[in-house]
SEBA-768640 format. One record per residue: x, y, z of N, C-alpha, C in turn; residue in one letter. Coordinates in Angstrom, 1 decimal. Each point is the difference from the previous one (the first is absolute). Example, Ala and Ser with C-alpha at 12.3 -4.5 7.8 and 13.67 -1.06 7.14 Angstrom:
2
13.2/-5.7/7.8/-0.9/1.2/0.0/0.9/1.2/0.0/a
-0.4/1.1/-0.7/0.9/1.1/0.0/-0.8/1.1/0.8/s
REM end
This chain:
254
108.3/247.6/70.2/1.1/-0.8/-0.5/0.7/-0.6/1.1/m
0.3/0.7/1.1/0.8/-0.6/1.1/-0.8/-1.1/0.7/e
-1.3/0.2/0.2/-0.8/-1.0/0.7/0.1/-1.4/-0.7/e
-0.1/0.1/-1.3/0.1/-1.3/-0.8/1.4/-0.6/0.1/g
1.0/0.8/0.0/1.4/-0.5/0.1/0.2/-0.8/1.3/l
-0.7/0.4/1.0/0.3/-0.6/1.3/-0.8/-1.4/0.2/r
-0.8/-0.3/-1.0/-0.8/-1.3/0.1/0.8/-1.1/-0.6/s
0.9/-0.6/0.8/0.9/-1.0/-0.4/-0.4/-1.4/0.4/i
-0.1/-1.0/-0.9/-0.3/-1.4/0.4/1.2/-0.6/0.6/p
-0.2/-0.6/1.2/1.1/-0.7/0.7/0.5/-1.2/-0.7/t
-0.8/-0.6/-0.9/0.4/-1.2/-0.7/1.1/0.1/-0.9/s
0.3/1.3/-0.5/1.1/0.2/-0.9/1.3/0.4/0.7/l
0.5/-0.9/0.8/1.2/0.3/0.7/1.2/-0.1/-0.9/a
1.1/0.7/0.3/1.1/0.1/-0.8/0.6/-1.4/-0.3/s
0.4/-0.2/-1.3/0.6/-1.3/-0.3/1.5/0.3/-0.2/t
0.5/1.2/0.2/1.4/0.3/-0.1/0.4/1.0/1.1/a
0.4/-0.6/1.1/0.2/0.8/1.2/1.1/1.1/-0.2/e
0.8/-0.2/-1.0/1.1/1.0/-0.1/-0.5/1.3/-0.6/w
-1.2/0.1/-0.5/-0.6/1.2/-0.5/-0.8/0.6/1.2/i
0.4/1.2/0.5/-0.7/0.6/1.1/-0.9/1.1/-0.4/q
-1.3/-0.3/0.1/-1.0/1.0/-0.4/-0.7/0.6/1.2/l
-0.3/1.3/0.0/-0.6/0.6/1.2/-1.5/-0.5/0.1/p
-0.6/0.0/1.2/-1.4/-0.2/0.0/-0.7/1.1/-0.7/p
-1.1/-0.2/-0.7/-0.8/-1.2/0.0/0.2/-0.9/-1.3/p
1.2/0.0/-0.6/0.2/-0.8/-1.2/0.1/-1.5/0.3/f
-0.4/-0.8/-0.9/0.1/-1.5/0.1/0.7/-0.4/-1.3/a
1.0/-0.8/0.1/0.8/-0.4/-1.2/-0.4/-1.3/-0.6/l
-0.1/0.0/-1.3/-0.2/-1.2/-0.8/1.2/-0.1/-1.0/v
0.7/-1.0/0.0/1.2/-0.2/-0.8/-0.2/-1.0/-1.1/r
0.3/0.4/-1.3/-0.1/-0.9/-1.1/1.4/-0.4/-0.5/l
0.1/-1.1/-0.7/1.2/-0.4/-0.7/0.4/1.0/-1.1/r
1.2/-0.2/-0.5/0.5/0.9/-1.0/-0.9/0.1/-1.3/e
-0.7/-1.0/-0.3/-0.9/0.0/-1.2/-1.3/0.6/0.2/s
-0.3/0.5/1.3/-1.3/0.6/0.3/-0.1/1.4/-0.5/g
-1.3/0.4/0.0/-0.3/1.4/-0.4/-0.7/0.7/1.2/d
0.7/0.9/0.6/-0.5/0.5/1.3/-1.3/0.8/-0.3/a
-0.1/0.8/-1.0/-1.1/0.8/-0.3/-1.3/-0.8/-0.3/f
0.2/-1.0/-0.9/-1.1/-0.9/-0.3/-0.5/-0.8/1.2/a
1.0/-0.5/0.8/-0.4/-0.8/1.1/-0.7/0.8/1.1/h
0.4/1.3/0.2/-0.6/0.9/1.0/-1.5/0.3/-0.5/a
-0.1/0.2/-1.3/-1.4/0.3/-0.5/-0.9/-1.3/0.2/c
0.6/-1.2/-0.1/-0.8/-1.2/0.1/-0.4/-0.3/1.4/c
0.9/0.3/1.0/-0.3/-0.4/1.4/-0.6/1.2/0.7/i
-0.1/1.2/-0.6/-0.4/1.2/0.8/-1.4/-0.2/0.6/a
-1.0/-0.6/-0.7/-1.3/-0.1/0.7/0.0/-0.8/1.3/p
0.9/-1.0/0.1/0.0/-0.8/1.2/1.1/0.5/1.0/e
1.1/0.5/-0.5/1.2/0.2/0.8/-0.2/1.3/0.8/s
-0.6/1.0/-0.6/-0.2/1.3/0.7/1.1/1.0/-0.1/g
-0.3/1.2/0.5/0.9/1.1/-0.1/1.3/-0.2/0.8/a
1.1/0.5/-0.5/1.3/-0.1/0.6/0.8/-1.3/-0.4/g
-0.7/-0.9/-0.7/0.8/-1.2/-0.6/1.0/0.5/-1.0/t
1.2/-0.3/0.2/1.1/0.3/-0.9/0.6/-1.2/-0.6/l
-0.1/-0.1/-1.3/0.5/-1.2/-0.8/1.4/0.4/-0.5/v
0.9/-0.9/0.2/1.4/0.2/-0.3/0.5/-1.2/-0.8/y
0.7/0.3/-1.1/0.6/-1.0/-0.8/1.5/0.0/0.3/v
0.5/-1.2/0.3/1.4/-0.1/0.4/0.9/-0.2/-1.2/g
0.2/1.1/-0.8/0.9/0.1/-1.1/1.3/0.6/0.3/r
1.1/-0.5/-0.7/1.3/0.6/0.2/0.2/1.3/-0.7/f
-0.6/0.2/-1.1/0.3/1.2/-0.9/-1.1/1.1/0.2/d
-1.1/-0.3/0.5/-1.1/1.0/0.1/-0.7/0.0/1.4/v
-0.2/1.2/0.5/-0.9/0.1/1.2/-1.4/0.1/-0.5/a
-0.8/-1.0/0.2/-1.4/-0.1/-0.5/-0.9/-0.2/1.1/e
-1.0/0.9/0.2/-0.9/-0.1/1.2/-1.3/0.7/-0.4/f
-1.1/-0.4/0.7/-1.3/0.6/-0.2/-0.7/0.0/1.4/a
-0.8/1.0/0.3/-0.7/0.1/1.2/-1.4/0.3/-0.2/v
-0.9/-0.7/0.9/-1.4/0.1/-0.1/-0.5/1.2/0.9/v
-0.9/0.8/-0.5/-0.6/1.1/0.7/-1.5/-0.2/0.0/l
-0.7/0.6/1.0/-1.4/-0.1/0.0/-0.5/1.4/0.3/e
-0.2/0.8/-1.1/-0.5/1.4/0.2/-1.4/0.1/0.5/p
-0.4/1.1/0.6/-1.3/0.2/0.5/-0.8/1.0/-0.8/t
0.6/0.5/-1.1/-0.6/1.0/-0.9/-0.3/-0.6/-1.4/e
-0.8/0.7/-0.8/-0.3/-0.5/-1.3/1.2/-0.2/-0.9/p
-0.1/-1.0/-0.9/1.1/-0.3/-0.8/0.5/1.2/-0.8/l
-0.9/0.9/-0.4/0.4/1.2/-0.7/1.1/0.8/0.7/t
-0.1/0.1/1.3/1.0/0.8/0.7/1.0/-0.9/0.7/t
-0.4/-1.3/0.3/0.9/-0.9/0.7/1.3/-0.3/-0.8/a
-0.1/0.1/-1.4/1.2/-0.3/-0.8/1.1/1.0/0.3/r
-0.2/1.0/0.7/1.0/0.9/0.4/1.0/-0.6/1.0/r
-0.4/-1.2/0.5/1.0/-0.8/0.8/1.2/-0.3/-0.8/a
-0.1/0.0/-1.3/1.1/-0.3/-0.9/1.2/1.0/0.3/f
-0.4/1.3/0.3/1.0/1.0/0.2/0.7/-0.2/1.3/y
-0.7/-0.5/1.0/0.6/-0.3/1.3/1.1/-1.2/-0.2/a
-0.4/-0.9/-0.8/0.9/-1.1/-0.4/1.3/0.5/-0.7/g
-0.2/0.9/-0.9/1.1/0.5/-0.7/0.9/0.9/0.8/m
-0.6/0.7/1.0/0.8/0.8/0.9/0.9/-0.9/0.9/v
-0.7/-1.1/0.4/0.7/-1.0/0.9/1.2/-0.7/-0.8/a
-0.3/-0.3/-1.3/1.0/-0.6/-0.8/1.2/0.9/-0.2/l
-0.2/1.2/-0.3/1.1/0.9/-0.3/0.7/0.4/1.4/t
-0.7/0.0/1.1/0.6/0.2/1.3/0.9/-1.1/0.3/d
-0.4/-1.3/-0.3/0.8/-1.1/0.3/1.3/0.0/-0.8/a
-0.1/0.4/-1.3/1.2/0.1/-0.8/0.9/1.1/0.5/l
-0.6/1.2/0.3/0.8/1.1/0.4/0.8/-0.3/1.3/r
-0.7/-0.8/0.9/0.7/-0.3/1.3/1.3/-0.8/-0.2/a
0.1/-0.7/-1.1/1.2/-0.9/-0.2/0.9/0.6/-1.1/c
-0.5/1.1/-0.7/0.8/0.5/-1.1/1.2/0.7/0.5/a
1.1/0.0/-0.9/1.2/0.8/0.3/-0.3/1.5/-0.1/p
0.8/0.8/0.6/-0.2/1.5/-0.1/-0.1/0.5/-1.4/p
-1.0/0.9/-0.2/-0.2/0.7/-1.3/-0.5/-1.0/-1.1/a
-0.4/-1.2/0.4/-0.6/-0.9/-1.0/-1.5/0.4/-0.3/k
-0.3/0.3/-1.2/-1.4/0.5/-0.3/-1.0/-1.2/-0.1/e
-1.0/0.1/0.8/-1.1/-1.0/0.0/-1.3/0.9/-0.3/v
-0.5/-0.1/-1.2/-1.0/0.9/-0.5/-1.2/-0.9/-0.5/a
-1.2/0.7/0.0/-1.2/-0.7/-0.5/-0.4/0.6/-1.4/i
-0.4/-0.9/-0.9/-0.6/0.3/-1.2/-1.5/-0.4/0.1/g
-0.9/1.0/0.0/-1.4/-0.3/0.2/-0.5/-1.1/-0.9/w
-0.8/-0.9/0.5/-0.3/-0.1/1.4/0.8/-1.1/0.7/p
0.5/-0.9/-0.7/0.5/-1.3/0.6/1.5/-0.3/-0.2/d
0.7/0.9/-0.6/1.4/-0.3/-0.3/0.9/0.6/1.1/a
1.0/-0.7/0.4/1.0/0.6/0.9/1.3/-0.1/-0.7/v
0.7/1.1/-0.2/1.3/0.0/-0.7/1.1/0.3/0.9/r
1.0/-0.9/0.0/1.2/0.1/0.8/1.1/0.4/-1.0/i
0.4/1.3/-0.1/0.9/0.5/-1.0/-0.4/-0.5/-1.4/d
-1.3/0.1/-0.3/-0.4/-0.4/-1.3/-0.5/-1.4/-0.1/g
0.5/-0.9/0.8/-0.4/-1.4/0.0/-1.4/-0.1/0.4/g
-0.7/-1.1/-0.3/-1.5/-0.1/0.2/-0.4/-1.2/0.8/l
-0.7/0.4/1.1/-0.8/-1.0/0.8/-1.3/0.5/0.2/v
-0.9/-0.6/0.8/-1.3/0.6/0.2/-1.0/-0.8/0.9/g
-1.2/0.6/0.1/-1.1/-0.5/0.8/-1.2/-0.2/-0.9/g
-1.0/-0.7/0.6/-1.2/-0.3/-0.7/-1.2/-0.1/1.0/r
-1.2/0.1/-0.5/-1.2/-0.1/0.9/-1.0/-0.9/-0.6/l
-0.6/-0.9/0.8/-1.1/-0.8/-0.5/-1.2/0.1/1.0/g
-1.2/-0.4/-0.6/-1.2/0.0/0.8/-1.0/-1.0/-0.7/w
-1.1/-0.3/0.7/-0.9/-1.0/-0.6/-0.6/0.4/-1.3/p
-0.1/-0.8/-0.9/-0.5/0.3/-1.3/-1.5/0.4/0.1/a
-0.7/-0.5/0.9/-1.4/0.3/0.2/-0.3/1.1/0.9/s
1.0/0.7/0.5/-0.2/1.1/0.9/-0.8/1.1/-0.5/a
-0.9/0.6/0.8/-0.8/1.2/-0.4/0.8/1.2/0.3/d
0.1/0.9/-1.0/0.8/1.3/0.2/-0.5/0.8/1.2/e
-1.3/-0.1/0.4/-0.6/0.8/1.0/-0.1/-0.7/1.4/d
0.6/-1.2/0.1/0.0/-0.8/1.2/1.4/-0.3/0.4/e
0.3/-0.2/1.3/1.3/-0.4/0.4/0.3/-1.4/-0.6/p
1.2/-0.2/-0.6/0.3/-1.3/-0.5/0.4/-1.0/1.1/p
-0.2/-1.3/-0.2/0.3/-0.9/1.1/1.5/0.0/0.3/d
0.8/0.4/-1.0/1.5/0.0/0.2/0.7/0.8/-1.1/w
1.1/0.5/0.3/1.0/0.5/-1.0/1.3/-0.7/0.2/l
0.8/-0.1/-1.0/1.3/-0.6/0.1/1.0/1.0/-0.6/v
1.0/0.4/0.7/1.2/0.8/-0.5/1.1/-1.0/-0.1/f
0.6/0.0/-1.2/1.2/-0.9/-0.3/1.1/0.8/-0.5/g
1.2/-0.5/0.2/1.2/0.6/-0.5/1.1/-1.0/-0.4/a
0.9/0.5/-0.9/1.2/-0.8/-0.3/1.2/0.9/-0.1/m
1.1/-0.4/0.6/1.2/0.8/0.0/1.1/-1.0/-0.4/i
0.7/0.3/-1.1/1.1/-0.9/-0.4/1.2/0.2/0.9/r
0.4/-1.0/0.8/1.1/0.2/0.9/1.4/-0.4/-0.5/t
0.0/-0.9/-1.0/1.2/-0.5/-0.5/-0.1/-0.2/-1.5/v
0.9/0.5/-0.8/0.0/-0.2/-1.4/0.8/-1.3/-0.3/m
-0.7/-0.9/-0.6/0.6/-1.4/-0.1/0.5/-0.3/-1.4/i
0.2/1.0/-0.9/0.6/-0.2/-1.3/1.1/0.9/-0.1/n
0.8/-0.2/-1.1/1.2/0.8/-0.2/-0.1/1.0/-1.2/d
-1.2/0.3/-0.4/-0.2/0.8/-1.2/0.4/1.4/0.3/h
0.5/0.7/-1.0/0.4/1.4/0.1/-1.3/0.8/0.5/d
0.2/0.9/1.0/-1.2/0.8/0.5/-0.6/0.8/-1.1/p
0.8/0.3/-1.0/-0.5/0.9/-1.1/-1.1/-0.7/-0.8/g
-0.1/-1.3/0.0/-1.0/-0.7/-0.7/-1.2/-0.2/0.8/v
0.0/0.3/1.3/-1.2/-0.1/0.9/-0.1/1.3/0.8/r
-0.3/1.1/-0.7/-0.1/1.3/0.7/-1.0/0.1/1.1/p
-1.0/-0.9/0.0/-1.1/0.1/1.0/0.4/-0.9/1.2/l
1.0/-0.8/-0.1/0.3/-1.0/1.1/0.7/0.7/1.1/a
-0.3/-0.3/1.2/0.6/0.5/1.2/0.0/-1.1/1.1/s
1.1/-0.2/0.6/0.1/-0.9/1.1/0.7/0.6/1.2/a
-0.5/-0.3/1.2/0.6/0.7/1.2/1.5/-0.3/0.1/l
0.4/-1.2/-0.3/1.5/-0.3/0.1/0.8/0.9/-0.9/d
-0.5/0.4/-1.2/0.7/0.9/-0.9/-0.1/1.4/0.4/e
-1.0/0.4/0.8/-0.3/1.4/0.3/0.6/0.4/1.4/e
0.8/-0.9/0.6/0.7/0.4/1.2/-0.8/-0.2/1.3/g
-1.0/-0.9/0.0/-0.8/-0.2/1.1/0.6/-0.9/1.0/f
1.2/-0.4/-0.2/0.7/-0.9/1.0/-0.7/-1.3/0.2/g
-0.2/-0.4/1.2/-0.6/-1.3/0.3/-1.5/-0.1/0.0/e
-0.6/1.1/-0.4/-1.5/0.1/0.0/-0.5/-1.0/-1.1/a
-0.8/-0.9/0.5/-0.6/-1.0/-0.9/-1.5/-0.2/0.2/g
-0.5/-1.1/-0.5/-1.5/-0.1/0.0/-0.6/0.0/1.4/a
0.7/-0.6/1.0/-0.5/0.0/1.3/-0.1/1.4/0.6/v
1.2/0.7/-0.1/0.0/1.3/0.5/-1.0/1.0/-0.6/q
-0.2/-0.2/-1.3/-0.9/0.9/-0.7/-1.4/-0.3/0.4/m
-0.4/-1.3/0.2/-1.3/-0.3/0.4/-0.3/0.5/1.4/t
0.9/-0.2/0.9/-0.1/0.5/1.4/-0.2/1.5/0.0/e
0.9/0.7/-0.7/-0.1/1.4/0.0/-1.3/0.5/-0.6/s
-0.4/-0.6/-1.1/-1.3/0.4/-0.6/-1.1/-0.1/1.0/f
-0.1/-1.1/0.7/-1.1/-0.2/1.0/0.0/1.1/1.0/a
1.2/0.3/0.6/0.0/1.1/1.0/-0.4/1.3/-0.6/r
0.4/0.3/-1.2/-0.3/1.3/-0.6/-1.5/0.1/-0.5/h
-0.5/-1.2/-0.3/-1.5/0.0/-0.4/-0.8/0.4/1.2/l
0.3/-0.5/1.2/-0.7/0.3/1.2/0.1/1.5/0.3/m
1.2/0.6/-0.2/0.1/1.4/0.2/-0.8/0.8/-1.0/r
-0.1/-0.4/-1.2/-0.8/0.7/-1.1/-1.5/-0.1/0.4/a
-0.4/-1.1/0.4/-1.4/-0.2/0.3/-0.4/0.8/1.3/i
0.9/0.0/0.9/-0.2/0.8/1.3/-0.1/1.5/-0.4/d
0.9/0.4/-0.9/-0.1/1.4/-0.4/-1.3/0.4/-0.7/s
-0.5/-1.0/-0.8/-1.3/0.2/-0.6/-1.1/0.1/1.0/w
0.0/-0.9/1.0/-1.0/0.1/1.0/0.0/1.2/0.9/q
1.2/0.5/0.3/0.1/1.2/0.9/-0.1/1.3/-0.8/v
0.6/0.1/-1.1/0.1/1.3/-0.7/-0.8/0.0/-1.3/d
-0.7/-1.1/-0.4/-0.8/0.0/-1.2/0.9/-0.4/-1.2/g
-0.7/-0.4/-1.1/0.7/-0.4/-1.2/0.9/1.0/-0.5/f
-0.2/1.3/0.1/0.8/1.0/-0.5/1.5/-0.2/0.4/d
0.2/-0.5/1.2/1.4/-0.2/0.5/0.7/-1.0/-0.8/s
-0.7/-1.1/-0.4/0.5/-1.0/-0.8/0.3/0.5/-1.4/v
-1.0/0.8/-0.5/0.1/0.5/-1.4/1.2/0.9/-0.1/a
0.3/0.9/1.0/1.1/0.9/0.0/1.3/-0.8/0.0/r
0.1/-1.1/0.8/1.2/-0.8/0.0/0.2/-0.7/-1.4/e
-1.0/-0.5/-0.6/0.1/-0.6/-1.3/0.4/1.0/-1.0/y
-0.7/1.1/-0.1/0.3/1.0/-1.0/1.4/0.6/0.1/l
0.6/0.0/1.2/1.3/0.6/0.2/1.1/-0.9/-0.6/s
-0.4/-1.3/-0.3/1.0/-0.9/-0.6/0.0/-0.1/-1.5/r
-1.0/0.8/-0.6/0.0/0.1/-1.5/0.9/1.1/-0.4/i
1.0/-0.2/-0.9/0.9/1.1/-0.4/-0.8/1.3/-0.4/p
0.5/1.1/0.5/-0.7/1.3/-0.2/0.1/0.4/-1.5/r
-1.0/0.7/-0.4/0.0/0.6/-1.3/-0.3/1.5/0.2/e
0.7/0.8/-0.7/-0.3/1.5/0.2/-1.4/0.4/-0.4/r
-0.5/0.9/0.8/-1.4/0.5/-0.3/-1.0/-1.0/-0.1/q
0.1/-1.1/0.8/-1.0/-1.1/0.0/-0.5/-0.2/1.4/t
-1.3/-0.1/0.2/-0.6/-0.3/1.2/-0.7/-1.3/-0.1/l
0.1/-0.9/1.0/-0.6/-1.3/0.0/-0.8/-0.2/1.3/r
-1.1/-0.7/-0.1/-0.7/-0.4/1.2/-0.8/-1.3/-0.3/r
-0.4/-0.7/1.1/-0.7/-1.3/-0.2/-1.4/0.3/0.6/i
-1.0/-0.4/-0.8/-1.4/0.3/0.5/-0.5/-1.2/0.8/d
-1.3/0.1/0.3/-0.6/-1.0/0.9/-0.1/-1.4/-0.7/d
0.0/0.0/-1.3/0.0/-1.3/-0.7/1.4/-0.6/-0.2/r
1.0/0.7/0.4/1.4/-0.4/-0.2/0.5/0.4/-1.4/g
-0.7/0.8/-0.7/0.4/0.5/-1.3/1.1/1.1/0.1/d
0.9/0.0/-0.9/1.1/1.1/0.1/-0.5/1.1/-0.9/l
0.0/1.2/0.6/-0.4/1.2/-0.6/1.2/0.9/-0.2/l
0.3/0.4/-1.2/1.2/0.8/-0.4/-0.4/1.3/-0.6/t
0.5/1.1/0.5/-0.3/1.3/-0.6/1.3/0.7/-0.2/r
0.2/0.6/-1.2/1.2/0.7/-0.4/-0.3/1.5/0.2/h
0.9/0.7/0.6/-0.2/1.5/0.3/-0.2/0.7/-1.3/t
-1.0/0.8/-0.1/-0.3/0.8/-1.2/-1.1/-0.6/-0.8/g
-0.4/-1.2/0.3/-1.0/-0.7/-0.8/-1.3/-0.1/0.9/r
-1.1/0.0/-0.7/-1.3/-0.1/0.7/-0.5/-1.4/0.2/d
0.6/-1.0/-0.7/-0.5/-1.4/0.0/0.8/-0.8/1.0/t
-0.6/-1.0/0.6/0.6/-1.0/0.9/-0.1/-1.3/-0.6/t
1.2/-0.7/-0.1/0.0/-1.4/-0.6/-0.3/-1.0/1.1/e
-0.8/-1.0/-0.4/-0.3/-1.0/1.0/0.5/-1.4/-0.5/r
0.7/-0.7/0.8/0.4/-1.3/-0.3/-0.7/-1.0/1.0/a
-0.8/-0.9/-0.5/-0.8/-0.9/0.9/0.8/-1.1/0.6/a
-0.1/-0.1/1.3/0.8/-1.1/0.7/-0.5/-1.3/-0.4/l
-1.3/-0.3/0.0/-0.5/-1.3/-0.3/0.4/-0.5/-1.4/v
0.1/0.9/-1.0/0.5/-0.4/-1.3/1.5/-0.3/0.0/d
0.8/0.8/0.7/1.4/-0.2/0.1/0.4/-1.3/0.7/a
-0.8/-0.4/1.0/0.3/-1.2/0.8/-0.3/-1.3/-0.8/l
-0.8/0.1/-1.1/-0.4/-1.2/-0.7/1.1/-0.8/-0.6/a
1.1/0.7/-0.3/1.2/-0.6/-0.6/1.2/0.6/0.6/s
0.7/-0.6/1.0/1.2/0.5/0.6/1.0/0.5/-1.0/p
0.5/1.2/0.0/0.9/0.5/-1.0/1.4/-0.6/0.1/s
0.3/-0.5/1.2/1.4/-0.5/0.3/0.1/-1.5/-0.2/w
-1.1/-0.7/-0.2/0.0/-1.5/0.1/0.1/-0.6/-1.4/l
1.0/-0.9/-0.2/0.1/-0.8/-1.2/-0.7/-1.3/0.2/d
-1.2/-0.3/-0.6/-0.7/-1.2/0.3/0.7/-1.3/-0.4/p
0.9/0.2/-1.0/0.8/-1.2/-0.5/1.0/-0.4/1.0/t
0.7/1.0/0.5/1.1/-0.2/1.0/-0.6/-0.3/1.4/l
-1.2/0.5/0.2/-0.6/-0.2/1.4/0.6/0.9/1.0/g
0.6/1.1/-0.5/0.7/0.9/0.9/0.2/1.4/-0.6/g
0.8/0.9/0.6/0.2/1.3/-0.6/0.6/0.0/-1.4/p
-0.5/0.9/-0.8/0.5/0.1/-1.4/1.5/0.4/0.0/r
0.6/-0.5/-1.0/1.4/0.3/-0.2/0.2/1.0/-1.1/r
REM end
């Protein structure tokens, strides 16, 4: 995973100098009407690993990063968990004290109940038993609530400005995510995927007498104390339709 991330094309220089990304990321900036995830998936074959696509929106932090795993797609999808760890770390770094930032398996991030999240894409023609040419991890975080509706009628809506995140906006979230993604990938390389899995699982709200683990395919295995059976939730099936995304709005569900 790390080897692919370091293969950065020099042709994709930053078009927005005010976004400071650590090496080896290369920034591609889209206008407000752009779709970071779709664009990253489109350019991934040519742009290479570490390309980070950013949409300059006022109300939403929207970005997507290209990865080039070196393992078969079946296990490479676990990169999604590294992305989710980085996303929640970025939010926690800017969150006010005692603000809950929790994960709902697999792709939802809840900030005091409000909903944002991440997603993963890969080539449609990819062979499960071969390394895919690319993966794309994308995320959306609502930074500003731009309507005056009563919060009671949009219980899933959450915006950083309403949650006490201060001046943290799309630029800060994108920069922080990039730094934390590097840390998550480095942890994977040094200590194995289990280190990423532990970090991810620690962000799911605890349930009494419940044990969870993530297997080699990225599936979530859940076992309840006193029962002989283990429940399996398939990652590939769950990623097919992001639980937090409203296709009509083009952003997090309200």
